[in-house]
C-alpha positions in Angstrom: -9.6 3.2 -18.2 -10.1 7.0 -18.0 -13.6 5.2 -19.3 -13.9 3.4 -16.0 -14.4 7.4 -14.7 -17.8 7.6 -16.1 -19.7 4.7 -15.0 -18.8 5.4 -11.9 -22.0 6.7 -9.5 -21.1 8.3 -6.2 -22.9 9.3 -3.5 -21.1 12.1 -2.0 -23.0 13.2 1.4 -20.8 16.0 3.4 -22.3 17.9 6.6 -20.0 21.5 6.8 -17.0 19.4 5.9 -17.0 17.9 9.3 -19.0 14.6 10.2 -21.3 12.1 8.0 -18.9 12.2 5.2 -18.8 9.4 2.5 -16.0 8.4 0.1 -17.2 6.5 -2.7 -15.2 5.3 -5.8 -14.6 2.3 -7.7 -11.5 0.3 -7.5 -9.8 -2.1 -10.3 -6.9 -4.5 -10.4 -5.9 -6.9 -12.8 -3.1 -9.8 -11.7 -0.7 -12.1 -13.3 -1.9 -15.4 -12.0 1.2 -17.3 -12.6 2.9 -15.1 -9.4 3.4 -15.5 -6.5 4.0 -12.5 -4.4 6.3 -12.9 -1.8 5.5 -11.1 1.5 9.2 -11.0 2.4 10.1 -9.7 -1.3 12.6 -7.0 -1.9 10.1 -4.0 -3.5 10.6 0.0 -4.3 8.3 2.0 -4.0 8.8 4.8 -7.0 7.4 7.4 -8.7 5.6 7.8 -11.7 8.1 9.6 -14.0 5.4 11.0 -16.1 3.4 12.0 -12.6 3.8 14.6 -10.6 6.6 13.8 -8.7 6.2 16.1 -5.1 2.8 14.8 -5.0 3.7 11.4 -5.8 6.1 11.7 -2.4 4.5 12.9 -0.1 2.3 9.4 0.6 5.1 7.1 -0.3 5.3 6.3 3.7 1.4 6.0 3.6 1.1 3.2 0.5 5.2 1.9 2.9 2.2 1.6 5.4 -0.5 -0.3 4.0 1.9 -3.0 2.6 3.5 -4.0 5.8 -0.1 -3.9 7.0 -0.9 -6.0 4.3 2.0 -8.4 5.6 4.8 -7.2 3.2 8.3 -7.0 5.5 10.4 -5.4 2.7 9.4 -2.5 1.0 11.0 0.9 0.6 11.8 4.0 -1.2 15.3 2.6 -0.7 15.6 -0.5 -2.1 18.6 -2.3 -3.6 18.4 -4.4 -6.6 14.7 -5.1 -5.2 12.3 -7.8 -6.4 9.7 -5.5 -8.0 9.1 -1.9 -8.3 6.1 -0.5 -7.3 5.3 2.6 -9.4 2.3 4.7 -7.8 1.3 8.0 -9.3 -1.9 10.1 -7.9 -4.0 12.3 -10.5 -7.0 14.6 -10.5 -9.3 15.8 -13.2 -12.3 18.3 -13.5 -15.1 16.7 -15.0 -17.9 18.3 -15.7 -21.2 15.5 -15.2 -24.7 16.3 -17.3 -27.8 15.6 -14.8 -31.6 16.5 -15.4 -33.2 18.0 -12.8 -37.3 18.8 -12.8 -38.9 22.1 -13.1 -42.4 22.4 -12.4 -45.0 24.6 -12.6 -48.4 26.6 -10.4 -49.4 27.8 -12.8 -53.2 28.5 -13.2 -55.7 26.1 -15.1 -58.9 24.9 -15.1 -61.1 28.0 -15.3 -64.8 28.1 -12.9 -67.3 30.5 -13.1 -69.0 31.6 -10.1 -73.1 34.2 -10.3 -74.9 35.8 -6.8 -78.0 38.0 -7.1 -77.4 41.2 -5.7 -79.5 41.5 -2.6 -80.9 45.6 -4.4 -81.9 45.1 -7.4 -82.1 41.4 -8.3 -79.4 41.5 -10.9 -77.3 38.3 -11.1 -73.4 39.0 -10.8 -71.0 36.5 -12.6 -67.1 36.1 -12.5 -64.3 33.8 -13.9 -62.5 31.9 -11.0 -59.2 30.1 -11.1 -57.7 26.1 -9.8 -54.6 26.8 -8.7 -53.0 23.6 -8.9 -50.3 21.7 -5.9 -46.5 22.2 -8.5 -46.8 20.1 -11.6 -43.7 19.1 -13.3 -43.6 20.7 -16.6 -41.0 18.5 -17.6 -37.0 18.8 -17.1 -33.7 20.8 -18.5 -30.5 19.9 -17.9 -27.8 21.1 -15.7 -23.6 20.7 -16.3 -22.5 19.8 -12.6 -18.8 20.2 -12.6 -17.1 17.7 -10.2 -13.1 16.3 -9.1 -11.8 13.0 -10.1 -9.5 11.9 -7.7 -6.9 9.0 -9.2 -4.2 5.9 -7.7 -3.2 3.8 -9.2 0.4 1.9 -9.1 1.7 -1.4 -11.2 4.4 -3.7 -9.8 6.5 -5.1 -11.9 9.2 -7.4 -11.5 13.5 -7.0 -12.8 12.6 -7.7 -16.4 9.6 -4.8 -16.2 7.1 -6.6 -16.4 3.7 -4.8 -14.6 2.0 -8.4 -12.5 -0.4 -6.2 -11.1 -1.9 -3.0 -12.0 -4.2 -0.9 -9.9 -5.9 2.1 -9.9 -9.2 3.4 -7.6 -11.1 6.6 -7.9 -13.5 8.6 -5.6 -15.0 11.5 -6.7 -15.8 14.6 -4.4 -16.7 18.0 -4.8 -15.9 19.5 -1.4 -13.2 17.3 0.3 -9.6 18.4 -0.1 -7.6 16.3 -2.9 -4.9 15.8 -0.5 -7.2 14.4 2.0 -8.8 12.0 -0.6 -5.5 10.7 -1.6 -4.4 10.3 1.8 -7.4 8.1 1.7 -6.3 6.2 -1.3 -2.9 5.5 -0.5 -4.1 3.3 2.2 -7.8 2.0 1.3 -6.5 1.1 -2.3 -4.0 -0.8 -1.1 -6.5 -2.7 1.5 -8.7 -3.8 -1.3 -6.3 -5.3 -3.5 -6.3 -8.8 -4.2 -2.6 -10.2 -4.5 -4.2 -13.2 -6.8 -7.1 -12.8 -8.1 -8.5 -9.3 -10.1 -10.9 -7.0 -8.4 -13.5 -5.0 -9.4 -15.5 -3.3 -7.0 -17.8 0.0 -6.0 -17.5 0.9 -3.1 -18.9 4.0 0.2 -17.2 4.4 3.2 -18.2 6.2 5.7 -15.8 8.5 7.8 -15.6 8.4 11.5 -17.5 10.9 13.2 -14.8 13.5 13.6 -13.4 13.0 10.1 -12.4 16.3 8.8 -11.8 16.1 4.6 -11.3 20.4 4.1 
């Protein structure tokens, strides 16, 4: 799913990191259509063994709250003999995005000559001048812009360790704290999850005016 990051087009507008924050990204999930996940099912939330355990555990309460908001009543970090395991993982990476920016010029061009006759001796005097145009597009140049890609992935597995739901949600933002982005993803991704059909959607969420993302 790493290639999905390249496909995400993000519009992140930030003013002082305290207002007008937009978090934009892509949500992608797949689900086994033959499985009916009952809202009363016992679900154990666990960290991906290959992930950052401290980070994953930090957001488990947010994940549990988000599932309960969807109607799941028996989800926790301590469930015994659960019907399902929810394996969660938060991660980030820096990617270099190449962008083309315009290059303008206002160099002189189109010479013209003006002449006048001197009053003292009648001699004609001429001089050459140049028009200066408004800035003109000369071309483009490529620049490398570093961007941070934040990802939340979770997989729901049955007792036979078969994946029945797999979800990945990404956000790119150059200014926000990764902890704030992870907290957003923990609830937003689950709110977007369909437990019956696959989802592939790009989105943009305008945060409340008083939202601070540092």
